[in-house]
C-alpha positions in Angstrom: 93.2 129.7 139.8 90.3 127.6 140.6 90.3 123.7 140.8 88.1 121.7 138.6 87.0 118.2 139.5 88.2 115.6 136.8 85.5 113.1 135.6 86.2 109.5 136.5 85.9 106.7 134.1 85.1 104.2 136.7 82.3 101.9 135.8 79.9 100.4 138.4 79.5 97.4 136.0 80.8 96.3 132.6 78.8 94.7 129.9 79.1 93.5 126.4 76.1 94.5 124.1 74.5 91.8 122.1 76.0 89.0 124.3 74.4 87.1 127.1 75.6 87.9 130.7 76.3 85.2 133.3 72.5 85.0 133.9 71.7 84.4 130.2 70.2 87.8 129.8 71.2 89.8 126.6 71.4 93.6 126.7 70.8 94.9 123.1 71.4 98.6 123.8 72.5 101.3 126.2 71.5 104.9 126.4 73.3 107.6 128.4 75.7 110.3 128.5 78.9 109.2 126.9 81.8 110.0 129.4 84.5 108.5 127.2 86.8 105.5 127.1 89.8 103.9 128.8 92.1 101.3 127.3 92.7 98.1 129.3 95.1 95.2 128.6 94.0 91.7 129.2 94.9 88.4 127.9 93.3 89.1 124.5 95.4 92.3 124.1 94.1 96.0 124.3 90.4 96.6 124.8 88.3 99.8 125.1 85.8 100.1 127.8 83.3 102.9 126.8 81.7 104.5 130.0 78.2 105.9 129.9 76.3 107.7 132.8 72.9 106.2 133.2 70.1 106.5 135.7 71.4 103.1 137.1 75.1 104.5 137.5 78.1 104.4 135.3 78.0 101.6 132.9 81.2 100.3 131.0 80.5 98.9 127.7 83.3 96.6 126.1 84.1 98.0 122.7 84.7 96.3 119.4 86.1 97.7 116.1 82.8 98.9 114.7 81.8 100.4 118.0 85.1 102.1 118.7 85.3 103.6 115.2 81.7 105.1 115.7 82.2 106.3 119.3 85.5 108.1 118.5 83.4 110.9 116.7 81.2 111.4 119.8 81.9 114.3 122.1 82.1 113.3 125.8 78.9 114.5 127.5 76.6 113.8 124.8 73.5 111.7 125.1 74.3 108.6 123.1 72.5 105.3 122.3 74.4 102.3 121.1 72.5 99.3 119.8 73.9 95.9 118.9 72.8 95.1 115.2 74.1 91.5 114.9 77.0 90.4 112.7 78.3 91.3 109.4 78.3 88.5 106.7 81.3 86.3 107.5 84.2 86.4 105.1 86.2 83.2 104.4 88.8 82.7 107.0 87.7 85.6 109.2 85.6 86.0 112.1 82.3 88.1 111.5 82.4 91.7 112.7 80.0 92.8 115.3 77.8 95.8 114.1 76.5 98.5 116.0 74.2 101.5 115.6 75.4 104.7 117.4 73.0 107.6 117.8 73.5 110.9 119.5 71.3 113.8 120.7 73.6 116.7 120.4 71.0 119.1 122.0 71.1 116.9 125.1 74.6 117.2 126.7 76.3 117.6 130.1 79.7 119.1 130.9 82.4 116.4 131.2 85.9 117.3 132.4 88.8 115.7 130.7 89.3 112.2 132.4 92.7 110.4 132.5 92.1 107.3 130.4 95.2 105.5 131.5 95.1 105.4 135.3 97.5 103.0 137.0 96.0 99.8 138.1 93.1 99.9 135.4 94.9 97.4 133.1 93.4 94.5 135.1 89.7 95.1 134.5 87.6 92.1 135.5 86.0 90.4 132.6 82.9 88.1 132.5 82.5 85.0 130.5 79.3 85.6 128.5 79.2 82.3 126.6 78.3 81.6 123.0 76.2 84.4 121.1 73.6 81.8 119.5 72.9 79.9 122.7 70.7 82.4 124.4 67.8 84.3 122.8 66.2 85.9 125.9 66.4 89.6 125.9 66.1 92.2 128.8 66.1 95.6 129.7 69.4 96.9 131.2 69.1 96.0 134.9 72.2 94.6 136.5 73.1 94.9 140.0 75.4 97.9 140.5 78.0 98.4 143.3 79.1 101.5 145.0 81.2 103.8 143.0 84.8 104.9 143.9 83.9 108.5 142.9 82.6 109.5 146.3 78.9 109.5 145.2 76.6 106.6 145.8 74.8 105.0 143.0 71.6 106.3 144.4 72.9 110.0 144.4 74.2 109.6 140.7 71.0 108.1 139.6 68.9 110.8 141.2 71.2 113.4 139.5 70.9 111.8 136.0 67.1 111.3 136.4 66.8 115.0 137.2 68.9 116.1 134.3 66.8 113.8 131.9 63.5 115.2 133.1 64.7 118.9 132.9 66.0 118.2 129.3 62.6 116.6 128.2 60.6 119.6 129.9 62.6 122.0 127.4 
């Protein structure tokens, strides 16, 4: 019997697509290998944090109904791009739904072990206040500051691995 390492759904940082961060910058899309999601409980109820392996490290993206529905059909390990596409027309008495486009490259995958999506202690994921959607129009490429991962590899090591994988996939 051989042991197999279980992938971690730890994120170096968490973002909300289409919403300004604390610095007023808005990230409209993310691209990386989709690792899966974990559900956390906060003051608003249950929220899904979708984790992507990117050249900058593991990035958690807070889900919404539209994003969650689309990502549930994506196989972990698949190169995936999620783009915020604004809001659906508002219905009377309801909040408008956030819309996302999810695109996958099924020929560009990595192997991902099954990860435990309900680890003890994860229910208190730190949230950030992003302010109102319409107050900021500045857009930026994804470039937040990352912290060291709890997975044993530094962000620089994971970044080098992902860049090497991306280069080898493009060369084929």
